[in-house]
Steps between C-alpha positions, in 0.01 A plus 500: 500500500354282773546663836232307696635401838786746486529768771402857405757728335663730763747691281469557127825620336466663158823553308591712201339821621150413388242627753238238425419134575405399141219291650753249636368331818241778513260333748775325700684823565196708602650571846867469400748782556635626172870577443610663170860520388667641188732192496439260216435132589836369370681758717295441818755407765473362850576852623200636310286222658632602845397862430150383400466286815629782726249743336223240554605449866461872568138515381192485710266254324128578516364230269259742336389664825551847638712595795342672799666825399315509166 
């Protein structure tokens, strides 16, 4: 998969309840936010995508760094 020139991954959505990346876009998603759902890919609806985006929007991204509280 050639991703040269593409922007970095911001949100990585994993369907089917698996809590792993399976080495897919491993380096490109180093600072991505991960969202796991039990929903299987064929059943993934626009409503589920909206939930993932809302979840992502509520996060404080640190890009591998620590917050001042830590």
